[in-house]
VOGU-3710 file (C-alpha; in Angstrom, 3 decimals, decimal comma):
1> mllplavagl> 27,972/68,951/38,838  27,179/66,571/41,691  24,337/64,253/40,929  22,586/61,859/43,564  22,760/58,249/42,553  19,738/55,937/43,358  20,728/52,525/44,188  18,084/49,923/45,525  15,950/52,513/47,283  19,211/54,448/48,551
11> vlvgapraag> 20,169/57,758/47,485  23,945/58,103/47,549  25,063/61,793/47,913  28,881/62,089/47,357  31,479/62,619/44,735  35,064/64,354/44,598  34,584/68,128/44,802  36,734/71,064/45,217  37,981/72,166/48,429  35,544/74,655/49,987
21> adpvligcdq> 32,833/73,826/47,655  29,163/74,716/48,861  27,342/71,651/50,666  25,067/69,466/48,567  21,417/70,160/49,128  19,254/67,042/49,599  15,796/68,373/48,521  12,212/67,395/48,915  12,512/65,138/45,983  14,588/62,807/48,181
31> aavrvqitvd> 12,700/62,983/51,459  11,020/59,761/51,324  14,252/57,766/50,318  17,090/56,861/52,775  20,195/58,967/51,726  23,971/57,923/52,146  25,970/61,045/52,773  29,706/61,080/51,919  30,082/64,792/51,356  28,960/67,966/53,421
41> svldpsctyt> 25,289/68,312/52,932  22,181/70,342/54,017  18,487/69,669/54,128  15,690/71,786/53,071  14,024/73,193/56,184  10,525/73,157/54,324  10,504/69,312/53,957  9,785/66,314/56,163  12,166/63,637/55,404  10,768/60,249/56,517
51> agfdvtasdv> 13,539/57,667/55,562  16,636/58,843/57,543  20,295/59,169/56,660  23,401/57,236/56,755  26,728/59,301/57,208  29,736/57,019/55,975  32,717/59,097/55,246  35,026/61,269/57,248  35,130/65,027/56,969  31,435/65,450/56,488
61> hldcqgalid> 28,974/68,105/58,059  25,323/67,242/57,861  23,508/70,635/58,546  19,748/69,885/58,823  18,866/73,583/58,990  16,024/72,894/61,341  14,343/70,254/58,988  12,238/67,456/60,530  13,293/63,895/60,206  10,332/61,965/61,134
71> aavdegvgil> 9,829/58,282/61,020  7,298/56,942/58,359  7,570/53,474/60,018  8,394/52,464/63,519  11,729/51,283/63,165  15,338/52,099/62,178  17,774/54,898/63,085  17,187/58,458/62,053  20,699/59,439/61,508  23,211/56,668/61,473
81> irtpndvdlr> 26,983/57,579/61,459  28,861/54,356/60,849  31,985/52,833/59,589  33,510/49,177/59,096  35,561/48,311/62,137  38,656/48,419/60,195  38,368/51,889/58,741  38,973/55,175/60,864  36,112/57,734/60,916  36,928/61,262/61,743
91> nvtvsgcrve> 35,564/64,765/61,878  31,846/64,195/61,192  29,228/66,745/62,540  25,586/66,534/62,564  23,753/69,634/63,512  20,416/71,439/63,291  18,165/68,466/62,953  14,760/67,706/64,537  14,434/63,898/64,675  11,307/62,059/65,902
101> gfvnsvrvrr> 9,836/58,424/65,900  12,717/56,365/65,093  13,947/53,529/67,343  17,112/55,628/67,874  17,346/59,216/66,852  21,078/59,035/66,260  23,409/56,191/66,456  27,229/56,158/66,142  28,586/52,670/65,321  31,498/50,744/64,075
111> ddarflpags> 30,229/47,539/62,278  30,391/44,192/64,344  32,899/46,077/66,651  31,334/43,993/69,456  32,995/40,917/68,401  36,639/42,134/67,954  39,481/40,141/69,664  40,376/41,659/72,979  43,021/44,127/72,859  42,253/45,201/69,251
121> ehdhatsdiv> 38,893/46,852/69,659  40,231/50,431/69,101  42,984/49,611/66,599  40,680/51,863/64,086  39,195/54,640/65,908  36,474/57,181/65,636  37,482/60,750/66,353  36,017/64,092/66,400  32,490/63,077/65,982  29,900/65,940/66,968
131> vrgnqfsask> 26,208/65,826/67,634  25,497/69,360/68,135  22,485/71,714/68,351  19,647/69,212/67,618  16,423/68,281/69,024  15,694/64,484/69,562  12,220/63,428/70,636  9,954/60,363/70,881  12,276/57,572/70,001  10,988/54,083/70,606
141> gvgvyvdayv> 14,340/53,394/72,152  17,552/55,295/73,204  17,818/58,709/71,785  21,524/59,091/71,085  23,337/55,782/71,074  27,050/55,619/70,973  27,858/52,045/70,228  30,608/49,403/71,373  34,247/50,557/71,029  33,258/54,078/69,566
151> sdvtiasnei> 35,361/57,006/70,947  35,597/60,771/70,881  32,026/61,477/70,483  30,816/64,941/71,583  27,124/65,100/72,427  26,607/68,900/72,959  23,626/71,485/73,210  20,900/69,122/72,234  17,339/68,860/73,695  16,440/65,325/74,119
161> hdtgssgiyl> 13,088/64,455/75,444  10,215/61,872/75,823  12,674/58,795/74,578  11,170/55,261/75,160  14,494/54,341/76,610  17,392/56,166/77,787  18,128/59,644/76,463  21,821/58,971/75,916  23,415/55,724/76,079  27,329/55,220/76,169
171> eagsqhntve> 27,704/51,582/75,421  30,357/49,169/76,775  33,876/49,761/75,344  33,175/53,211/74,219  35,477/55,833/75,655  36,504/59,620/75,762  33,165/60,855/74,980  31,984/64,387/75,959  28,295/64,934/76,818  27,715/68,600/77,545
181> dnvlnhngys> 25,172/71,603/77,746  22,334/69,084/76,948  18,662/69,342/78,278  17,475/65,830/79,064  13,704/65,844/79,955  11,070/63,254/80,535  13,046/60,257/79,125  12,816/56,560/79,711  9,129/56,154/80,440  8,357/53,337/78,055
191> engaqgatfd> 11,153/50,396/78,127  10,215/48,292/81,393  7,897/51,081/82,027  4,640/51,309/84,174  2,483/50,643/81,148  3,343/46,974/81,494  4,820/44,439/78,761  5,122/40,699/78,491  7,800/38,064/78,288  7,693/34,486/77,577
201> vggttvwywg> 8,568/31,816/80,522  8,682/28,339/78,926  5,731/29,184/76,459  3,799/31,031/79,143  3,162/34,838/78,796  4,007/36,860/81,851  3,340/40,338/82,417  5,783/42,871/84,152  5,827/46,323/85,206  9,004/48,375/85,670
211> tgrealsidg> 10,695/51,611/86,675  11,576/52,786/83,301  15,018/54,143/82,216  17,404/56,847/83,231  18,298/59,761/81,097  22,023/58,951/80,814  23,297/55,274/80,823  27,161/54,929/81,207  27,403/51,146/80,598  30,910/49,789/80,690
221> ssdnvvrrna> 32,036/53,073/79,085  35,264/54,922/80,442  36,970/58,097/80,592  34,051/60,381/79,795  33,035/63,839/80,602  29,595/64,770/81,470  29,141/68,467/82,262  26,702/71,283/82,445  23,644/69,382/81,505  20,230/69,616/82,821
231> frdnsfggif> 18,595/66,688/83,895  14,763/66,921/84,770  11,869/64,361/85,391  13,281/61,405/83,819  11,450/58,078/84,756  14,189/56,459/87,006  16,965/58,885/87,457  19,427/61,098/85,929  22,888/59,292/85,298  23,482/55,734/86,101
241> lyencgefqs> 27,203/54,065/85,829  27,388/50,318/85,663  29,033/47,375/83,738  26,477/45,504/81,758  26,368/41,756/83,178  26,364/40,065/79,708  22,499/39,980/79,312  20,850/37,352/77,399  23,461/34,875/77,176  21,292/32,366/75,598
251> rpghwarrtp> 20,197/34,449/72,816  21,884/34,564/69,155  24,324/37,644/68,917  25,078/37,711/72,650  28,354/39,487/73,538  30,338/39,827/76,703  31,146/43,176/78,073  34,919/43,538/78,912  35,259/47,009/80,475  34,075/48,832/83,600
261> aarnliegnt> 32,334/52,310/83,636  35,683/53,752/84,889  37,269/57,188/85,411  34,088/59,231/84,463  33,708/62,837/85,543  30,315/64,296/86,090  30,635/68,017/86,736  28,565/71,153/86,674  25,221/69,427/85,897  21,628/70,199/87,578
271> ftdelngvwv> 19,329/67,539/88,539  15,625/68,366/89,240  12,609/66,279/90,099  14,527/62,968/89,792  14,098/59,793/92,030  17,763/59,193/91,701  20,371/61,963/90,596  23,582/59,945/90,195  23,976/56,399/90,770  27,552/54,687/90,757
281> gsrmgentlp> 27,414/51,035/90,448  23,801/51,074/89,811  23,428/47,254/89,533  25,821/46,224/92,358  22,933/45,392/94,681  20,395/44,386/92,252  18,714/41,169/91,478  19,631/40,524/87,667  17,714/37,115/87,534  15,502/37,970/84,512
291> mdcsepayvd> 18,575/39,295/82,566  20,115/35,939/81,871  23,603/37,240/82,509  26,869/35,673/81,430  28,841/37,157/84,257  29,405/34,793/87,331  26,972/35,372/90,139  28,273/35,065/93,636  24,447/34,953/94,867  22,682/32,284/92,742
301> eagkrvsldh> 19,546/30,868/94,438  15,787/30,530/93,957  14,526/33,859/92,740  17,826/35,693/93,129  20,870/36,244/90,987  23,554/38,844/91,769  26,704/39,520/90,091  29,376/42,188/90,654  28,861/45,523/88,927  31,984/47,876/88,115
311> apdttirdnd> 32,013/51,715/88,188  35,112/52,627/89,833  37,107/56,079/90,192  34,039/58,122/89,366  34,155/61,913/90,303  31,009/63,900/90,923  31,538/67,540/91,612  30,022/70,974/91,462  26,514/69,539/90,605  23,284/71,096/91,814
321> fervtygvrv> 20,507/68,893/92,967  16,798/69,880/93,777  13,864/67,886/94,624  15,925/64,636/94,191  14,924/61,860/96,493  18,461/60,244/96,193  20,997/62,642/95,338  23,985/60,477/95,028  24,223/56,798/95,395  27,647/55,129/95,830
331> eddrttvean> 27,990/51,433/95,453  31,609/51,153/93,888  34,986/52,181/94,946  36,927/55,281/94,985  34,162/57,647/94,031  34,756/61,212/94,911  31,463/63,446/95,931  32,941/66,920/96,100  31,382/70,541/96,090  27,793/69,534/95,109
341> rftgtaadeh> 24,696/71,517/96,334  21,562/70,081/97,473  19,084/72,518/97,848  15,715/72,832/99,758  16,269/69,093/100,751  12,967/67,751/102,109  13,092/65,316/105,181  12,572/62,378/102,961  15,325/63,302/100,331  18,773/61,723/100,900
351> pviigtpyrt> 21,539/63,868/99,330  24,276/61,109/99,549  24,201/57,309/100,668  27,389/55,223/100,459  27,120/51,355/100,608  26,048/48,236/98,783  24,362/45,079/100,272  25,271/41,799/98,851  28,919/42,629/98,056  29,449/43,709/101,740
361> avlhqpvtgt> 27,346/40,944/103,491  28,461/37,878/101,025  31,920/38,846/99,963  32,826/41,074/102,880  33,888/43,776/100,451  32,149/46,983/101,461  32,595/50,191/99,380  35,899/51,778/99,967  37,766/54,879/99,332  34,905/57,159/98,917
371> vlrgnlttga> 35,961/60,976/99,350  32,945/63,003/100,703  34,222/66,738/100,529  32,950/70,174/100,507  29,241/69,430/99,832  26,409/71,693/100,915  22,881/70,853/101,733  19,967/73,202/102,761  16,609/72,080/104,053  14,970/69,829/106,463
381> ndspyrwvha> 17,208/66,935/106,311  20,093/67,770/108,727  21,916/64,489/108,666  22,103/64,241/104,773  25,338/62,180/104,549  25,015/58,410/105,223  26,549/55,040/105,047  24,477/51,790/104,868  25,539/48,033/105,149  29,188/49,194/105,772
391> eedttvegnv> 32,077/51,558/104,472  35,785/51,584/104,463  38,436/54,066/104,194  35,836/56,918/103,503  37,284/60,720/103,713  34,982/63,273/105,028  35,788/66,870/105,269  34,385/70,233/105,039  30,695/69,290/104,414  27,765/71,533/105,426
401> aagapagicq> 24,171/70,636/106,332  21,449/73,093/107,472  24,152/75,869/107,901  26,331/73,741/110,226  29,412/71,493/109,637  28,380/67,958/109,053  29,834/64,525/109,209  28,691/61,109/107,915  26,661/58,681/110,095  24,655/55,285/109,590
411> geppprqlfv> 21,461/55,251/107,595  19,000/52,736/106,530  19,197/50,892/103,034  16,885/52,269/100,553  14,156/49,795/99,374  15,130/47,765/96,206  12,908/46,483/93,388  11,871/42,813/93,136  14,144/42,479/90,030  16,510/45,269/88,314
421> mviavaapnp> 14,107/47,650/86,972  11,000/45,693/87,688  8,252/46,538/90,071  5,909/43,658/89,798  5,187/40,667/87,747  1,935/38,673/87,264  0,468/35,881/85,252  -2,214/36,524/82,727  -6,070/36,530/83,415  -7,388/32,814/82,672
431> dgskpstpdl> -8,789/33,993/79,365  -5,119/35,110/78,297  -5,785/38,967/78,909  -3,799/41,406/80,613  -4,332/41,262/84,398  -5,111/44,323/86,305  -2,245/46,826/86,936  -0,776/46,185/90,414  0,198/48,867/92,805  3,141/50,262/90,945
441> tidtlgalpr> 4,337/52,686/93,908  8,154/52,598/94,265  8,717/52,561/97,961  11,340/54,989/99,124  13,361/55,415/102,210  11,242/58,235/103,754  12,498/60,585/106,448  15,076/59,340/109,058  15,697/60,563/112,506  18,905/62,753/113,194
451> caaepaepae> 21,914/60,891/113,699  22,326/60,646/117,727  26,094/60,493/117,029  26,240/64,015/115,391  26,333/67,100/117,682  23,532/69,338/117,178  25,935/72,168/116,948  29,525/71,311/116,617  31,873/73,669/118,504  34,534/73,726/115,552
461> pvdtttttas> 33,975/72,633/111,925  34,638/68,937/111,161  37,576/69,354/108,790  38,466/65,744/108,099  37,045/62,549/109,261  38,545/59,244/107,952  36,695/55,739/108,839  38,052/52,498/108,466  36,558/49,000/108,708  32,922/49,844/109,878
471> easpaapasa> 31,207/46,935/110,979  28,861/45,344/108,292  25,158/45,736/108,666  23,200/42,562/107,293  21,830/43,253/103,880  18,078/44,279/103,567  15,892/41,183/103,323  14,765/40,815/99,352  11,105/40,405/98,698  9,923/37,060/98,256
481> aaavpgspty> 9,573/36,006/94,665  9,634/32,771/92,721  12,231/32,062/89,923  11,541/33,729/86,745  13,538/32,378/83,982  12,246/34,670/81,062  13,835/37,916/80,059  12,193/41,261/79,844  13,178/43,386/76,928  16,124/45,246/78,254
491> tg> 18,386/47,012/75,875  21,220/47,496/77,806
//
C-alpha cells in the first residue's frame, strides 16, 4: 500500500509499484499542501488544490480529472516539472488540469541549466514532456513556461487566457518543442501594460506605461513547431521571435543568452483581432535602453541603445489572418512567408512588411533572403506586400491581392514605441503620487496609397520577381527621449 509522506510541509507521493498499477489518488486531505509526485497520480475533481505540485520523476502522468488548482497566495508555480541539470527527465504528462492565479500555471525546468558551460547544455535532456488538454488562466506572469535548455516539450490542446505576461514562453536555449491545437486568448495585458507601473532611477521613482506582451514568445529557442493554434485579442500580438539581449546585466543572477530563435516553423494557425500577427526579429529595430542589455550595442547614444536581434530561417506558411493590423513583420534573414491567407483586409491593415531600420542604415545590412510565395489577400488593401528601409534578394512569386496577381513594393515604416514595449514614461506628481495616465494610443501606419509601380491589372501573372540590393531608405526618426537608466520589470 502506498502512503503519502509528509516532509516539512511537502507531501511526497511515490514508491515502487507493480507495472500497470492504478494511479495514486491525491485526495482533498492533501489539497492545501504542496505535493511532490513521482508516480502516476490523479486528483479528486471535487477538490480545490491551493498549494500546487512538483513532478520530479520520469514515466509519470498527472491527470487532474478537471480539478481546480487555485493559488492561495500570489506566488509560485502551479505545476512545476523539474529535474536536476545532470539527470535526464522523460515521459511526463500533465492533463485535465484547471490552474489559476499562480505566477506560472506550468513550468518545465532543469535546475540551474542557465549556467551550464557552453557546449554541454543538452548533455542531460528532457524528452517526451506533454502538457495536454488543460485550462490555464489568470497567471500573474507567463502561463506555460519552457525554461532554458529544455527540449521536446509538447504543449497541445490547452486553453490559455488572461495571463499577466506571455501565454506561452519558450526560453533561450530550449529546442525541438511543439505548440499545437491551443487556444490563446486575451493574454499579456499586465506585464508592461497600460495600467502603469514603476521602476527606480537612481533612487527616483518613474512611472511607465507599456504595450503588454504577446501570446507566444520564442526567445532564443530553436527548431520548434507551432501549428493549428488559435490566437485572438492578445495585448501586443500573436507570436514574437527574438533573441533576448541579455537583460539586466547589472543584477545578480544575470545570464547571457547564446542561441538565436532559429529554424522555427509556424504553420496552420489562425490570428484574429491582433495588432501584430507574427513578428520575426521583433527587437531588431527596437530601443532596448531600459533593459540594461549585455549584448553589445551598435547604436549607443543619449536615449537610445540598439543591439542585433536574431531570428533567422523562420517559415510562416498556411496561416489565416483576420483583422490583424500587421500580419507578418520580417526583420531578420531567410524568412519564408508562404501560402498564407489575409482575409477581409482593411485599408489600414498591412499583411506583410519586410525590413528593419537601424541594421540597414547603420550596418548596411538590410533584411535578405525573404521568400514571399503564394499568399492571398482579400479586402481593401490592394498593395499588401511591402518592403521598408531596404531589402535584398527577396523572391516574390504567385501572390494575389484583391483577385489579381501582386508583386512587392516600397511602403512606409510602421511607427515604433519610445522604448521596447514602452509607450510613455513620466515622473510622479510632486507629492509622490501616480501621475495622470498619458495618451496610450499606439500609433499605427494607417492606410497607404496604392503603389504606383504596380499595374492595376497585370496582363500576365507575376510568377517570379527577385530583387537585389534595394537602395536603403533612412531610418524613421525616433521619438525624442531623455536617457532612462532604470529597468522596467521585463521577464524575457
